[in-house]
C-alpha positions as CSV (number, residue, x, y, z in Angstrom):
1,M,128.0,79.0,92.9
2,T,129.8,82.3,93.5
3,D,131.0,84.0,96.6
4,Y,130.5,87.8,96.9
5,Y,131.7,90.3,99.5
6,L,130.2,93.3,101.3
7,D,132.2,95.9,103.2
8,P,131.0,99.4,103.6
9,A,134.7,100.6,104.1
10,A,135.9,99.1,100.8
11,T,137.3,101.6,98.2
12,G,137.7,99.4,95.1
13,A,135.5,98.6,92.2
14,A,132.4,97.8,94.3
15,D,131.5,94.7,92.2
16,G,131.7,92.3,95.2
17,T,134.3,90.0,93.6
18,S,136.8,90.4,96.5
19,W,137.1,92.1,99.9
20,A,139.1,94.9,98.2
21,D,136.4,95.3,95.6
22,A,133.5,94.5,98.0
23,F,130.0,96.0,97.6
24,T,129.6,98.8,100.0
25,S,125.8,98.5,100.6
26,L,123.6,95.5,101.3
27,Y,121.1,96.9,98.9
28,A,123.5,96.9,96.0
29,A,124.8,93.4,96.9
30,T,121.4,91.7,97.1
31,A,120.4,93.2,93.8
32,A,123.3,91.2,92.2
33,I,123.1,87.7,93.9
34,V,121.1,84.8,92.6
35,A,120.4,81.3,93.8
36,G,123.5,79.4,94.9
37,N,125.4,82.6,95.7
38,T,126.9,83.4,99.1
39,L,127.3,87.0,100.3
40,Y,129.8,87.6,103.1
41,C,129.4,90.8,105.0
42,R,131.7,92.6,107.4
43,G,131.6,95.9,109.3
44,E,128.7,98.3,109.9
45,E,126.4,100.1,107.6
46,T,124.0,103.0,108.1
47,V,121.0,103.0,105.9
48,N,119.6,106.5,105.1
49,S,116.3,107.6,106.8
50,G,113.3,106.2,104.8
51,A,115.2,103.6,102.9
52,V,114.0,100.0,102.6
53,L,116.1,97.0,101.8
54,Y,114.0,94.8,99.5
55,L,115.4,91.4,98.9
56,S,113.8,89.7,95.9
57,A,116.3,87.0,95.1
58,T,115.0,83.4,95.4
59,G,116.9,80.2,96.1
60,N,115.6,76.7,95.6
61,T,115.9,73.3,97.2
62,Q,119.4,72.7,95.6
63,Q,120.8,76.2,95.8
64,L,120.2,78.4,98.7
65,I,120.8,82.2,98.8
66,R,123.2,82.9,101.7
67,I,123.8,86.2,103.4
68,I,126.4,85.8,106.2
69,G,128.0,88.2,108.6
70,C,131.7,87.7,109.5
71,N,134.5,89.4,111.4
72,A,136.9,92.1,110.3
73,S,139.2,89.4,108.9
74,G,136.4,87.8,106.8
75,V,136.1,84.8,109.1
76,V,132.6,83.5,110.0
77,D,132.9,83.3,113.9
78,G,129.5,84.6,114.9
79,T,130.4,88.2,114.6
80,R,127.3,90.1,113.3
81,Y,127.1,92.5,110.3
82,K,125.5,95.6,111.8
83,L,122.7,97.6,110.0
84,T,121.4,100.7,111.6
85,F,118.2,102.2,110.0
86,G,116.5,105.5,110.2
87,T,112.6,105.6,109.7
88,A,112.3,102.9,107.1
89,T,108.9,101.5,106.8
90,Q,110.5,98.1,107.1
91,A,114.2,97.7,107.7
92,M,114.4,94.5,105.5
93,T,111.7,93.0,103.3
94,I,112.4,89.4,102.0
95,A,110.1,89.1,99.0
96,G,111.6,86.2,97.0
97,G,110.2,82.7,96.9
98,G,112.2,81.5,99.9
99,W,115.2,79.2,100.4
100,G,117.3,81.8,101.9
101,Y,120.0,81.5,104.7
102,Y,120.5,84.6,106.8
103,A,123.2,84.4,109.5
104,N,125.0,86.8,111.8
105,L,123.1,90.0,111.2
106,E,122.2,92.8,113.6
107,I,119.4,95.3,112.8
108,N,119.0,98.4,114.9
109,G,116.9,101.6,114.7
110,N,113.6,103.1,115.5
111,F,112.0,102.3,112.2
112,T,108.2,102.4,111.9
113,S,107.5,98.8,111.1
114,A,109.1,95.3,111.1
115,G,112.8,94.8,111.5
116,I,112.7,91.9,109.1
117,S,109.4,91.1,107.2
118,V,109.1,88.0,105.1
119,N,106.4,87.8,102.6
120,T,103.9,84.9,103.2
121,N,104.8,83.2,100.0
122,S,108.6,83.2,100.9
123,R,109.0,79.9,102.6
124,H,111.8,77.6,103.9
125,N,114.0,80.5,105.0
126,V,116.6,79.9,107.8
127,F,117.6,82.7,110.3
128,Y,120.7,82.1,112.5
129,N,122.1,84.4,115.1
130,I,120.0,87.4,114.1
131,L,119.6,90.3,116.6
132,I,116.8,92.9,116.1
133,D,116.6,95.8,118.5
134,G,114.1,98.7,118.6
135,P,111.5,98.5,115.9
136,N,108.1,100.2,116.3
137,S,106.4,97.0,115.3
138,T,107.1,93.3,115.0
139,C,110.8,92.5,115.2
140,L,110.8,89.5,112.8
141,S,107.8,88.4,110.8
142,S,108.1,85.3,108.6
143,G,106.2,83.0,106.3
144,D,105.6,79.3,106.6
145,Q,108.2,76.6,107.2
146,S,110.9,78.9,108.5
147,R,113.7,78.0,110.9
148,F,115.1,80.2,113.6
149,Y,118.3,79.4,115.5
150,Y,119.7,81.5,118.3
151,C,117.9,84.7,117.3
152,I,117.2,87.6,119.7
153,C,114.5,90.3,119.4
154,R,114.2,93.1,122.0
155,N,112.6,96.5,122.6
156,G,110.0,96.2,119.9
157,N,106.6,97.8,119.9
158,G,105.0,94.7,118.5
159,N,105.5,90.9,118.9
160,A,109.1,89.8,119.0
161,F,108.5,86.8,116.6
162,Q,105.4,86.5,114.4
163,S,105.3,83.5,112.1
164,D,102.9,81.4,110.0
165,Y,102.6,77.6,110.0
166,D,105.2,74.8,110.4
167,C,108.1,76.9,111.9
168,V,110.8,75.8,114.4
169,Y,112.6,78.0,116.9
170,V,115.7,76.8,118.7
171,G,117.5,78.8,121.4
172,C,115.8,82.1,120.5
173,A,114.9,84.9,122.9
174,A,112.3,87.7,123.2
175,Y,113.0,90.5,125.6
176,D,111.0,93.7,126.4
177,C,108.8,93.6,123.4
178,D,105.0,94.2,123.3
179,G,104.5,90.5,122.9
180,G,106.9,87.5,122.8
181,F,106.5,84.5,120.4
182,S,103.4,84.1,118.3
183,A,102.6,81.5,115.5
184,S,99.7,80.6,113.4
185,G,100.1,76.8,114.3
186,T,102.1,73.6,114.1
187,T,105.2,75.5,115.4
188,T,107.9,74.0,117.7
189,Y,109.8,76.0,120.4
190,I,113.0,74.4,121.9
191,N,115.2,76.1,124.5
192,C,113.6,79.5,124.0
193,I,113.2,82.4,126.4
194,A,110.6,85.0,126.7
195,H,111.0,87.7,129.3
196,N,109.2,90.9,130.3
197,N,107.2,91.3,127.1
198,G,104.1,93.6,127.2
199,I,103.0,96.1,129.9
200,G,101.2,93.5,132.0
201,V,97.6,94.6,131.5
202,D,95.9,91.7,129.6
203,Y,96.3,88.5,127.7
204,N,98.0,90.2,124.7
205,D,101.0,90.8,126.9
206,F,102.3,87.2,126.6
207,G,105.5,85.2,126.5
208,F,104.2,82.7,124.0
209,R,100.9,82.5,122.2
210,L,100.2,79.0,120.8
211,A,97.8,78.3,118.1
212,Q,96.9,74.7,117.0
213,D,99.4,71.8,117.2
214,C,102.3,73.7,118.8
215,V,105.0,72.2,120.9
216,M,107.2,73.8,123.6
217,V,110.2,72.0,125.2
218,N,112.6,73.3,127.7
219,C,111.5,76.9,127.4
220,V,111.2,79.8,129.9
221,S,108.4,82.3,130.0
222,D,109.0,84.9,132.8
223,G,107.5,88.2,133.8
224,H,104.3,88.5,131.6
225,Y,100.6,89.0,132.2
226,A,100.1,85.7,130.3
227,G,103.1,83.4,130.4
228,I,101.7,81.1,127.8
229,N,98.5,82.2,126.1
230,I,96.7,79.2,124.5
231,P,93.5,80.3,122.6
232,S,93.5,77.2,120.4
233,Y,93.9,73.4,120.8
234,S,96.1,70.3,120.7
235,N,99.4,71.8,122.1
236,N,102.1,70.2,124.2
237,I,104.2,72.0,126.8
238,I,107.0,69.9,128.2
239,G,109.8,70.6,130.7
240,C,109.3,74.5,130.6
241,R,109.8,77.0,133.5
242,I,106.8,79.3,133.7
243,T,107.6,81.9,136.3
244,N,106.7,85.4,137.8
245,N,103.7,85.9,135.5
246,T,100.3,87.2,136.5
247,Y,98.9,84.0,134.8
248,G,101.3,81.2,134.1
249,I,98.9,79.5,131.6
250,Y,96.1,81.6,130.2
251,D,92.9,80.8,128.3
252,I,92.7,77.0,127.8
253,A,89.8,76.6,125.4
254,A,87.1,74.0,126.0
255,G,87.9,70.7,124.6
256,D,91.4,72.0,124.0
257,G,93.5,68.7,124.3
258,T,96.5,70.6,125.4
259,H,98.8,68.8,127.8
260,F,101.4,69.9,130.3
261,L,104.2,67.5,131.4
262,N,107.1,68.1,133.8
263,N,106.8,71.9,133.9
264,Y,108.0,74.1,136.7
265,F,105.8,77.0,138.0
266,H,107.1,79.6,140.4
267,G,106.1,83.1,141.5
268,N,103.0,83.3,139.3
269,T,100.0,85.1,140.8
270,N,97.9,82.3,139.3
271,D,99.5,79.2,137.7
272,Y,96.4,78.6,135.5
273,L,93.4,80.5,134.2
274,A,90.4,79.0,132.6
275,L,91.4,75.3,132.8
276,S,88.3,73.8,131.4
277,Q,89.7,70.3,130.9
278,A,90.7,68.5,134.1
279,N,93.1,66.2,132.2
280,V,95.3,68.8,130.5
281,K,97.8,68.5,133.3
282,M,99.3,65.2,132.0
283,P,99.9,62.8,135.0
284,L,102.7,60.5,135.6
285,I,102.1,57.0,136.8
286,D,104.1,56.1,139.9
287,Q,105.2,52.6,141.0
288,S,101.9,51.9,142.8
289,G,99.9,52.8,139.6
290,S,98.5,56.0,141.0
291,E,98.4,59.2,138.9
292,V,100.7,62.1,140.0
293,D,100.7,65.5,138.5
294,S,104.1,65.8,136.8
295,N,104.1,69.6,137.1
296,L,105.6,71.4,140.1
297,S,104.6,74.7,141.7
298,N,106.4,76.9,144.2
299,V,108.5,74.1,145.7
300,D,111.6,76.3,146.1
301,A,112.3,79.6,147.8
302,D,113.1,81.3,144.6
303,D,112.8,80.8,140.8
304,G,116.4,79.4,140.6
305,Y,117.7,81.8,137.8
306,N,121.2,83.4,138.2
307,D,119.8,86.9,137.4
308,R,116.6,87.3,135.6
309,S,116.9,91.2,135.8
310,S,119.9,90.8,133.5
311,D,118.3,88.2,131.3
312,D,120.5,85.5,132.7
313,F,118.1,82.5,132.9
314,N,120.8,79.9,133.5
315,L,119.9,78.1,136.6
316,K,121.9,78.3,139.8
317,S,124.5,75.5,140.2
318,D,122.4,73.7,142.8
319,R,119.1,73.9,141.0
320,T,117.5,71.6,138.5
321,Y,113.8,70.9,137.7
322,N,112.8,70.2,141.3
323,G,115.6,72.1,143.0
324,D,117.4,69.2,144.6
325,G,120.1,68.7,142.0
326,S,119.3,65.2,141.4
327,D,117.3,65.0,138.1
328,V,117.7,65.8,134.5
329,W,115.2,68.7,134.1
330,G,117.8,71.5,134.4
331,L,117.2,73.7,131.4
332,G,120.6,75.2,131.2
333,L,119.3,78.3,129.4
334,G,121.2,81.4,129.0
335,S,120.7,84.8,127.2
């Protein structure tokens, strides 16, 4: 296993063996690395108009390929390596067989297609602290069994996140794209935020679109036509805040089997559309044995966020799930 280095400002041998002799472009660096290698990246890189970064290296279960951004001193502290693109068809294409770890990267530019596009046969990739801003299509499109941690997509003219089956999202956010999070099925969302995606005219302007067997826990969907669009079946939505949408929940299919537990609705024109199954709102059983709907709607004067207009979805200090400060359903989410 070998470490390599990337710094566009380096003036040495450009063979990646040290910071002094670092590669000066991600394209050159990724052509050299193989399974088990780690590439540390610092600084900023401008990619010429029309160029595409095509990453074909493949890791495996024992040896990942790692591409990690770091600060000017070479320390991994969350500082992102910044890539600015021109009109590339896709800013980055990951075409290998998977098992890649991509962390602390920022991709900007008005490119004509996806910010990061992962081929469908490239599985088991991990994305950590990725920021994608401004593509004319999907921000981040991935294959099966990918994992996303603390990634942000914004200002895209397509869905923010588009994934195939068996993916997991933790602490991710979709802001001001044409659509929010969309998955083919069996995908889990934990502590994710979707805000103001779409132009508010139909069900394609959604915060989350759930296919079969998806789970949402402690998520926020705010400011859409369809807060959560559910065209398929067997989904579970637990402890989420569904606020300020035209329809909080849209399109529950007949015989769906989707359940809602301990969710908070506020400020939606309609909390539900097309609820064809009366038992989808999963009840709680109180001490007397009676069923009580666990979901709350418009019980407070406002939605409880610090400042949704600035993408701050942390709750006000006196607010939790039911607004009285006494229970455990405060989401504690931020941007």
